[in-house]
N, C-alpha and C positions, 0 to 999 in steps of 0.2 A: 270292081273294087268295093269292099265292105263299107258300110255306113260309118263305122268307127274310124276306118282309114281316111275317109273323106274329111271327117271332123278334125283328125290330127293334122291333115294337110292344111286345112283352113287355119288352124291355130298356129302352125309353123309359119305359114305365109303371112298371117297377121302380125306375128312377132317380128319377122324379118322386115316387113314394111314399117312397123313402128320404130325399129332400130335405125332403119335407113332415114326416116324422116327426122328422128331425134339427132342423128349425126349431121344431116344437111342443115336443119333449121336452128338447133340448139347449140351443138358443139361448134360447128363451123360458121354458124350465123350467116348462111348464104354466101360465104366467101369461097365459092366454088363455081364450077362450070354451070351447074343448074341455077344457081343464084344469078349469074351473069345473064343467062338466057331469060329468066323470069323478069329481071329488071329491064332488059332490052325490049322484051315484049310489052311490058307495062309502059315504057317510055314511048314506043311506037303507037300504042293504042291511045295514050293520052294526047300525043301530038296530033293524031287523026281527029280526036274529039275537038281539040282546040281549033283545028282548021275547018271541020265540017259543022260542029255544034259548039260554038265558042262559049255560050252561056253554060251548057252542060259540062264542058271541059273545065271551065273555071270552078264550077260548083264541086265537081269531083276532086279537083286538086285542092280546093279549099277545105273540103271535108277531110281529106287525108292529112293535110297539114294540121287541121284543128284537132283531130284525134291524136296525132303524134304529140302535139303541144300539151294536151290534157294528160296523156300518159306520162310525159316528162314531169309534169307537176305532181302526179300521183306517186311517182317512183322516188322522188327526192324533194324534201321540204325546202332546202335552200335554193335548189334549182327553180322550184315553184315561185319563191319570192322574186328571183331574177325575172322570170317570165311575166309575173304580174307587173313588175316595175317597167319592163320594156313595153309591154302591151299598153299600159296606162299612158306612157309618154308618146306613143306613136299611133294609138288607135284612132284618134280623130283625123290625123293626116291620111291614114289608110281609108277611113270612111269618106273623106272628101274626095280622094283621088279615084277610088273604085266604085263607090256606092252613092255618089252625089249627096253625101252627108246623111244617109238614111240607114247606115249600119247600126244595129242595136248594141252600142258600145257598153252600156251598163249591164245588159244581160250577159254578154260575153265575159265581162269582168267578174260577175258573180260566179259564173261557171269555173273560171280559172281559180278563184279563191277557194271554192268548195273542193275542187280537185286537189289543191295544195293541202287543205285540211285533211282530205281523205288519205294523204300520204302517211299519216300517223297510223292509220289502220292497216294499210298495205304493208308497212314495215313492222307492224305489231309493236309499236312503241307503247310503253307503259306510261300512262298520262296521269295516274292518280296523284303521285307526289308533285308533279309539275303543276297540275290544276290547283292543288291545295296551296302551294307556294304562291301561285299567280293570284288567286282570289283573296289572299290575305295581305297583299301589298296595299298601302294607303291609296296609291293612284288608282288601282283597279277597283277598290272599294268605292271611291268617288265616282268612277265611271259607271259602276253597277247601280249606285244610288240614283244617278241621273237617268240611267236606262229604265229603271223601275218607275221613276216619276213620269217619264214619257209614256210608259205603258198605261199609267193611270189616266193620262190625257185622253184615252179612248172615251172616258165618261165625261169629258168636258161638255157642258150643256150648250156652249156657244158654237162648237164645231158641228158640221153637218155631213161629213164625209168619212166613211170608214177607209176608203181607198187612200185618201190623203194621209190619214194616221198610219196606215200600213206601209206606205212608201217611206215615211220617216223611220218607223221601227225597223224596217228591212235594212235601211242604210245604217242605222245605229248598231244593229246586231252584226252586220257585216264588218263594220270597223272594229267591234269588239273581238270578233273571230280572227281578223287579220292581226290585231295586236297580240293575241295568244299565239298565232302561228309564228310571228317574229320572235316572241318571247322564248318559244321552244327551240326555234332554229338557231338562235344565238347562244350556243353552248360553249364557245371559246373565243379567244381573241382572233383566231384564224377565221372563223365563220364571219365575225364582224368585219374583218379586213376584206374578205371576199365581197361582202355585200357593199361596203363603202367604195371599193374599187369599181364594182359594177355600176353603182350610182354615179360615180364621178365620170365614167365613160359616157353613160347615157346623157347626163347633164351637159357635158362638153359638146357632144354631137348636137344636142338640141340648141345649145347656145350658138354654135357655129351656124346652124341652119337659119336661125333668126338673123344672124349677121349677113348671111348670103341674101336673105330677103331684103335687107336694107341696102346692101351694096349693089345687088343686081336688079332689085325690084321684085314684086310678087310675080309668081308664075301665072300663066293664063288661067289655069283651073282655079287657082287660089283667088285671083282677082274676080273671076266669075262668081265664086262662092261668096265672097265678101259683098258683092253688089246684088246678090239674088234676093236679099231681104232688106227692106228699108231700115228697120230697127238695127239690124246688124251693121249695115253700112254706116249708120249714124254714129255707132260706137267705135267703129274701126277707123273711119276716115275723119281725121281731125286736123284742122289748120293746114289743109291742102296736102296732106300726106297720109298714107296708110300706117296705122300702128301694126307692129309686127307680132305675129302669133306663133311662128315656127311650126312645130308639129302638134300643138295643143289646141284646145277647143276655142280659145279666144285670147286676146292680148293680156287681159287681167290675170288669167290662170298662168300664162307664160311668164309674165313679169314677177308674180308672186313666187313661183318655183325657182326662177333664176336668182332672185334676191336671197331667198332663204338658203338655198344650196351654195350660192356664192359665198355667203357669210360663213357657213359651216366649213367649207374647204379653205377659205382664206385663213381661218384660225388654225386649221391643221398645217397649212403651209408656213405660217409664222413660226410655229413650234417645231417644224421639221428640220432635222440636223443634216440630212443627206442632200447635198446641193442639187444633183440631177433630179431627185424626186421633188424637191422644193420648186425648182424651175418648171417642172412638168405640171405640178398642181397650180402654180401661179398662172401659167398659160391658159389652163382650163378656166380658172377663176376670172381672168380677163374676158374670155368669151362669154361667160355667164353674165357678168356685169354689163357688158356691151349689149347682150340680148335683153337684159332687164331695161336698160336705157331706151333701146329701140322699141320696146313694147309700149312706151308712152304711159306706163302705169305709175301714177304718182304714189299709190299705196306701196308699191315695191320700193320706191326711193325711201319712204319713211321706214319700211322694214329694214333696209340695209343700215340706215343710220341707227335705229333703235337696237338692232342686234349687235352692232359693233360697240355701241355705248355699254350694253350689258357685259360684253366680253371685257372691255377696258375696266369696268368697275370690279368685275370678279377677279381679275388677275393683275390689278394695277401695281402690286408689289413686285412684279417681275420686270427686269430691265428690258427684256424684249418687248413687253407690252407698252412700257413707257416710251420707247423709241417709236413703236408703231403708232401710238396715240399722237405723237407730235406730227408725224407725216400725215396721218388721217385728218387731223384738224387743219393742217395747211392745205391739203387737197380739197377739203370741204369749203374752206374760205375762198380758194381759187375758183371753184365751180360757182359759188354764190355771187362773187363780186368781181371775177375776172372779166376782161374785155372780150367776151364771147357772145355778143348780142345777136349775131345772125344765125346762130345754130338753134334749130327748133328743139332738139333733144335737150340741150342745156337749159333753154328757157323753160321747158316743161318741168325739168328737175327743180328749177328755182321756185316755181309756183307751188311745189309740194310743201315748202317751208315758209311760203309767204302767200297763203291762199285766202286770206281774209277778204280780199277784193275780187276773188274768183266767183263767177256767177253760179257755177255748179255747187260750190261750197255754200253759198248763201241759200240756194234751193234746199240743200240737205238740212241745213240748220232750221229753216222754216218748217220743213216736214217734221223734224224731230220735235220742235216746240208744239206743233199742231196735234201730234199724236200722243203726247205725254199724258194728258188726262185719261185716255183710254187705258194706259198701263196702270195708272194708280187705281182705277176702278175695276180692274180685272186681274186679281192676284194670281190666277192660274192661266191667264191669257185667253186668246180667242180660239185656240186649238191649233193642232199641227197642220201645216200646209194651208194656211189661210191668208198669207201675205203674198205679194208679188205675183209672178206668173203661176206659181203653184196654187195660189188662192183662186185665180181665174179658172184654172183647170179643174180643181177638186171642190172648191167652195165658191162658185161664181156669184152667189147672192149674199155672201158674207160682207160685213162692214169693212173688213180689212182687205178684201180681194182686190188685187191690182195695186195696193199701196206699196211703193218702192222703199223698203227699209234701208237699203244702201249701207247696211252695217250688220255684222253678225250678231253683235250684242243687242241691237235694236230689234232685229228679227226674232231672237230668242225671247226678248222681253214681251213682244207682242203676241207671239204664239204660245209661249209657256208661262207668261206672267212674270212678275218680279220675283216670285218664288223660284221659278225655273232659272231666272237670271242668277239668283244666288247660288244655285247648284252649279251653274257653269263657272262662276267666278271662284267658287271653292275648288272645283276641279283644276282650273288653271293654276291656282295658288299651290295646290298640292304637287302638281307636276313640276313647277319651278322650284319648290322647296326641296323636292327629291334631288334635283340636279345640283342645287347650291350646296345642300348638305353633303351629297356624295363627293363634290369637289373638295370640300374642306376636310372630310373624314379620311380620304385615301392618301397614301404616300406614293402610290404608283404614278410615275410621270405620264405614262400613256393614258391611264384612266383619267388623270386630271385634264389632259388635252381634250379627250372625248366628252367629258362632263362639261367643260367650258364651251366647246363648239355646240353641243346639244342644247345647252341652256340659252345661248344666243339665238340658235335656230328656232327654238320653241317660243322664246319671248318675242321674236320678230313676227311670228304667226299671231300671237295674241294682240300685238299692236295692229296688225293688218285687219284683224277681225273687227276693229272699231270702224274702219272705212269700207270694208267689203265683207261679204259672207265667205271668209277665206278658208274655212276648215270644213271638209266633208266632200270635196269634189274628187273625182276619180284620180286626177293627177297628183293631188297632194296626199291622199290617204295612204298611198303606197310608200311614202317617205315619212310623213308625220308620225304615224303609229309605229313603224320600225324604230324610229329615233327614240320614242318613248320607251319601247321595249329594251333598247340598248341601255338607256339610263337605269332601267330596273335590274339589268343583269350584270352590270359592270362590277358591282361589289362581290358577286358570286365568283367571278373569274379570279379575283385576287385571293378570295378565301380558298378556292379549290387549289390554287398554286401553293398557298401556305400549308394546306393539309397534305399535299403531295410531298413537299419538302420535309415536313415533320415525320411522315411515314417513312421516307428514305433514311432519315436520321435514326429512327428507331431500329430499322432493319440493318443499317450500316453505321454504327456509332463512331467508327473511325473516320468517316467522311466529314469534311468541313464544308460549310456553306457560308456564303457571304450574304 
């Protein structure tokens, strides 16, 4: 056989093999006998590894699942948002159960976020117009101003750790990126509806699991985890009972998320016209509020009250709100003064609004009074990651190291000074102003409900930040920033609908629109 004939044979064989593989893997997507054989072989091999080398088998299975999840984030932005949401709500339970609380939850969260951001490049999305609109919104301008101020904190003469500064900047940049991802993903009411439906399902499951912990008791591995650390045990075991934390990192994070999401969906339920949908949402809200109560987080109780008051003030002209207000006030009075003295959950709820005689409240007030002179004398603060546990880790010799701020506002005032606190307050003001103005500017009933629910949600967080460092954790970031993105995009949905109608009118002048 001539050399040229051999080359032609090789080319022909290569072409046939390529066509065969394309048909098997691309066209039929392994939905054929070869695919079944490969999957069966893989299942048998993985089963053998689990039996003979359990650690290796789990590692390979985890690697495959991890790659599949990352690819899903890269292929669709909205799917990536869902995956980030699900991961953030269940990552800590996964870490407790499988890795004895040693799984790097923060690193995995960053990977999922970056994979979701990369979806724009995979789909070749043109971002120039979106970025231009994004950075010119007042809310984002305020966020960017705060971010650049935090960048300048690198040169704070009182801070002694680059690592502490970098950790804060990394988290701040991550939240900004996640806000942009949600801003781009929410391109229609349909995308918003899908996200809010997914959030409702996740919150309902999390609320239900917290109720199971209360009714059944903590499972053995959860009890062992709670008792493994003395500080953790002291925070979770109070008044002879364990505070419930469901699938989240701690009872405080659980209570805060159940309170804020419970408020959001309660407002949606109050304005829902379809009875089956209304009852379904109310059932989920009841589980969320029960989970909030079982968490024993007094900050969450204050959040619920503050968020509902904001909603009532914003929509008090509506008859449904007036009726709701009457029932809400009666329920609050019953909880505060009803004959329920033997219930620890109710008693802890009451101390939220009558805490002047509470020992922990007095300690916090004493700490705040003690540290105020430091704030006045340090206009740019002591530096990032210099208070609390972060200070002990990154700046152990700092004056603020180990000081428990017990408040997001106090922490920001100590670390970034009263100048940084002004930036924070301006940001919060601009966020709420955007919600309130959007509510009164729109005539779209659906948009009004979402604006009102979002405003109550966000306001409850700003109230919580007074008693806790409530904003910036993995579990709240995946909800807090998408809700802000939602309030930034609602006006565009209405405008795009009006432009579509006007276009159809021009193209079909005989059509009538209402």
